[in-house]
N, C-alpha and C positions, 0 to 999 in steps of 0.2 A: 507462409502463413504460420502464425504462432497461436497456440491454444493455451489458455490460462484458466486454472481452477483454484479458487480460494477455499480455505477451510480455517477452522479455529474460532469462529465467532461464537457468541453466547451471551448469557446474562450474568453480570457481575455486579457487585456493590461498589459504590464510590470508594476510591482509594486502592482498589485491587488492581491486579495486572491480568493481561491477556496477550497471547501471541497468535498472530495471524500468519498463515502460510499460503504461499502461492506456488503451485506446481506448473511449470512451463514445459511445453513440448512443441515440436515442429522444427522450424529453422534454427540456425545457430543461435542459441540462447545468449551466448557471451557477447554478441554484437549489439544487443539491445540495452537501452536504458530502461530501468524498471521503476514503477511508481505505485503509490497507493493514493487513492482518492476516496472521498466519502460523501454520502448524500443523505439528507433527511427529506421526508415528503414535503413537497411544496417549495423546495429550495434547489438551487443549482448544485451540481456536483462540485466539490471543492478539493483542491490539492491538499495532501497531507505530507507526503514525503517522497523522495526520489533518490535513486542510487545509480551512479554511472556504470557503464558496461564493464569497467575495470574493477568497480567496487571501491575505488579510491576517493570518490567525491560523493558526498551526500548533501541533500538539501531538504529543509523542513519548513513547513508553515509555522508562523509565529505561535499559533494556537497549540501546537504540539511539541514545539522545540523544548528540549530538556526532559521530556516525558516519554517520547516515542523514539525508537531506534529502528532504522531500516538496515537490513543486511541481505547478502545474497551468497549462495553456495553454488558456484558455477558447475562444480562436478556433479551436483545432484539436480541441477536446473530448478533451484528453489529460491524464492525470495520470502523474507520474513518481515513482519512488523511487530516488534516488541512494544507493547503499550503498558506503561506504568502510571501509577497515580491517576487512574481513570476518573473522569468527571461525568456527571449526567449529560453535559453538553457534548460529550464524545459519542453519544448514542447516534448511530447512523448505519446505513449499509456501506460496507467498505469494499472497494473494488481494486483489484490488481490491474495494472495497465503496462503496456510495453510500447516503446518507440525505437525505431532504428536510429542509431547514432549515439554519440558519446556524452552529450550534455545532460547533466542532471538538473539544469536550471529552467527547464521547460515546465511551467506550472499550469498551463491551460489544458483542459481535457481534449481540445481539438488537436493538440500536438501528438496525441497518442493514438496509434492505429489499432491496437489490439486490447481487448478488455475481457475480464472474467465475468462470471455471472453475479458476483457479489456475495458477501456474507454479512449477516446481521450482527451488530454489536449493540447490546443494551446495557446501560449503566444505571442502576437504581440509586436513589439518594438515601 
């Protein structure tokens, strides 16, 4: 079992930056691929970014590529999402997710077995 707790959400203006953090506990964290998803009310949860268990491979949705950066600190059992040049359309609840295995190319939420409770990000125009 893996427990995930997100933090770092908040209200920012368009063009500003925010960093989300995800603290993981439980089983061997380094064996899991980690990802960030986001969801707005009335819409399905969508993939944002993922990082392989080694940290060597990252994958991004087209909508965030070039603006967001996912990273992990295995020694601290932490995953981060640095979000720059934020846009109002980035407003959503952001979820940290984990799956056993090495691939960072899984982009469907059903691929991920463990989820955090989510943190709200609101970007005003």
